[in-house]
N, C-alpha and C positions, 0 to 999 in steps of 0.2 A: 650361713654364717653369720659374726652377730656384728652389726653396723657400729658405728664409733657413735660417738656424741654428736658428732656436727652434723656427721650426715645424716642418721635418724632426727635434729632437729628439721634440717632442710627437709626434709621428705612433712616431717609433723607441721610444716609452718603454708607447706603447698594442701593439706587436708586444713588447715583453719581457714586459708585462703575460697576455697570451694566449700566450705561452711557458711563464710559472709555472701559470696556470691550469690549462692540457694535462697539464703535470707532477703538479701535486695530481690531477687528477680519473685520469689514467692509476693512481699509485699507491693510489686509492681503489679504484680496480676489482681490481687487484690481489690488495688483502689483500682483497676480499669474494670473488673467485674462491680466491685458496690458504686461505682459510676452509673454504670450502663444499666445494674438490676438492684436500686437500693434495699431490695427485700433479702438481701444471701448477706447484706452486713445486720440487716435485724436479727434473719439467723445466729450467724456467731452467737452475737449478745446474748441471746434466746441461748443456746448450746452453756455461753461461761456461764451463764447467771444459775442455769439451773441446776450445775454441775458444782456449783458454790453454796450454791444453797443446801442443796442434801448433803453436799460436806459438814455444816456446820448441822444441821439436824441429825446424824448420824453421831460426832464427837459430843454435843449437846443432851439432846435427852433420846437416842441410841431408836426414833422412830423414821421408818421410810426404807425402802431399799436397795441396791447399785442395778436390783431386778429392772424397777420401774423406773430408774432413771435409765439405765438402757434404751428400755423401750420409745423415752421420749424423747432422746436422742436420737435414736432409729429414723422416729415419725420426721421429724425435723432435717437429718440428712438423707431422707428421701426428696421431702420437700424439695433439695437445694438441690441436691441430680435433677431434678425434672426442670427446675430453674435453668440450671446452665446447659442444657440440651435443651431447650425452649430458643432460647440465645444462643446459642451457635455456638456454645463454648464445650471443650472435650471436658470428660467427664471428671476427669483426676486437673482437672485448672488451679484448684485451688488448693491444690496440697504442695510440697514439697520435690522439684524434681530433682534428685541426687544425681550425684555423678557417676554413682554406686552402688543401685539400692541397694545392694546385700550388707555393706555397712555403713549405711545413709553416713558418709564422708567422713567417718570418723578412722577409719583405715582398723578397727576391731571387729570381729563379729563375737561376743564373750569374750573372750581372753587372751582369743586368735586371734593373730593376725590377719588381715583378707587377705583374697586374693588380689586383689591391687594394689594392696600395700605389698604383695611381693612380688609386683611386676615393673613399681616406682622404684623398689632396692635394686634390683638388675638396671634399670633405664637411668639410674643416677650413677649405678656403679661403671658401666656402659662407659657415661659418660665423663666421669674422673677418670678412664682410663687411657684415655685418651687416644682410642682406639673404635670406638665405635661404626667408622665407615668402612679402612681398612678389613676389619675381622668379617663383612660379607660375604669379602673372595677370597682373604687367607685364610683358609679351615684346616683342620683336617681331610674334610671332603675332597679341597679343591689339591691335595698335595700330590702329584706326581710323581713316580719315579723313572718316568719317560724322559725327564731332564738330566740324569744322571747315564754317564757311560757305564760300560760293563768291560771296558776295554782300559781305562785308567785304572793303575792298582795306586795303594797304600802301601812303600815297600815296609812298611814298619809292620804290617797287619795281611798284607798277603790278598786286604781285602778289594775287589773292584769299588771304584766312585758308587753306584747303584745298590752293590752290596754294602753300603757303610753308610747309605743314606737308610736304608732300612731298618738296618741298627741304631739310628738317631728317631727313628719315628716310631720304633717300640719301645724304646726309653724316655722320646714323650708321650708315647699312651702311659705309659707306666708312671709317669710323674704328675699322672692326671690323673688317674684310678688310683695311688694309693695317698692323696694329696691330704687326706685329712685322716691316716691313720699313719704317716710317716713323714720326720724332718726330711728334706732333702730338696739341694740347689744341684743345676747347671752349670758348666762356664763351655757354651757352643762355640768354637772357635775351626781358621779357614780360610780360607781366600775367599774377595770381594766374590755374592752374589750366589752362593754357595746352597743357601738356602738359610740361614741358621738363623734370620730376621724372620723369615715365613713361616720357620718351624716353634720360634718364639709366640705366637701370633697364633696357632694353632690351642698351644696349650693354654691361652688365656683365651681364647673364644669358648672352649670347654668349659672352664673353672667363672666365667663369667655369666654363661647359662647357668650356671648351680648358685646364683648369689655370691660368688665371693670376691673379694675385695683387690681387683689386682691393677697395680699403676704401673702403667710405662710411660721410660722415657730414655730419648735418645741420651748418649754421657754429654752432650754438649748443655743439654737443657736440666737436667740432671741438677750439673754443677751449676747451673746459673739457677736454680733454684734453691739452692741448698746457698747458695753464697747474698743472694737476696733473702731470705729467712736471718742467717746470722747477724746483719747488718740490717734487719726491721724489725719494729714488734706487731706480733702474730695479731692476726684477728678469729674468732669464729667463723668468720666468711675461710679463710685460709690458714688452715689446721698447720701451714707449715713444714717441716723439717720432721714431726714427729711423726705425721702422715705416712711417710719414706721409710722409716724404720720398725712400723709399726702395720701395714697395709698388709694382707693378707701371701701376696705374691710382687714382689717388686722386680719389675724387667728393666735390666740397662741392657740400653743396645747400643752397635755400635764404639765399644769402650775400644779410648784406642784413636777417635780422629778429632778430640777436644781437644786444645792447646794443655797442656800438661804439665800443670808447674806445681809446686812444695804444699801449695792450698787444696790441690786437688788430688795430690797425690796422701796425702792426709785424709780427705774427707773419705775419698775412698777404701782407704783401710777402716773408718769408724765405720761405716755403714754400713760393710759387710760384718765387719767384728760386731757390732750393733745385732742385725737381725739375726745371725749365730747367736747372741745371745738370750732373746727370744723368742729363739727357734721359729724365725721366718721365713720360710723359701725365696731363693731370690735366683735371678734366672740373668747369666752374663751373655752377651755375648762379643767379639772379638774379632780382627780382620789379624792381628800380633800373633806371631806364633810364638809359642810358650817360652819363647829365647827374648826376645824382644819385650812381651809383658813383664817379666820379671825384670826387665834392666830400668823398663818404662815406669813402672809403679813402685820399685822396691823386692828385694828377696823376702820380705816381709810380709809384703799384703798377698805376694805369688804365693807365699809358705800358706797364710790361710788359707786360700784359694784353694789350692792342691791336697790339703786332708778334711776340705769339705765340702766341698765338690765335684761331680758326676761332671770328668772332663768327656767331650764329644767330638772329634773335629768329622767333619765334612769336607770332603774333596769334590775334583771336578771342573768342568766349565763356566764357567758364566751366565747364568738362568736370564739374565736380562738383558744379557748380548745376544743367548741366541733365542728369544723371542721376538726381538726386536731385528736381526739378523737371519740367523736361518729357520724362522718357521718352526722351528722345537724340533728338525731334524740332525 
């Protein structure tokens, strides 16, 4: 997925920093080598003089040849290599030591992004998602159905907690697989500790691996961020609320735990509506029942969600409590 301008600038500034560091370190090595072996500095000047002189001859009279220049330079290069070895320097001591030899710290090989650029993209997206550390543990590979009872049933569907979890798990994988071809949103609801946040983390992990821009916020942090953006001037380093509306996937976790007021309610509706308009997927998780959600955030907001989100309910015992007190049994 395409980076936003400010994200691209962050990565390119890092490449500029690397290039400057490589130049500084090369100059330090040159000074060290030239001080110890003055003939090395003479060879550098001779190579530069030969190249400039041959270029003038070709331009002014057409005499001389590139092949002759290559032979002369090769002789000097051989002498330089011998001097380096004699004095205990590595063969490449007077060459730039790039962080990435493929792109020479430009980020591009020809017109294509280098593999190091793609790695930098993923690292940046992980860092800005607010999820870097937790996703090492909370992903599809570590999702377990053992925490869900095969005795507790959802009276509305007749499915057990474990069967319900399998349906939610399949829906989450479907969301990932079709992310680039189908606009979709998820609304995960159910009591505390039944895996809503874990499942959203599973989705985030898979999409971040493929360089999608995923942004995760607890409800409290989201509305605090929006309030800060609304009452302060944005900068290039802080893209503000537009990033919230335009990232590939926005995850709003624990909606209903924040202090709800008219500002929060209006901003939630605006955020949801704006992302639907831009066709940017959103995942919402909440401990509220659908009735409580509607009364907390208004029927208008709930109607917008109900008509544009896939509603997924998880049931069961609190997994966190099971892990602490029951050892998973």
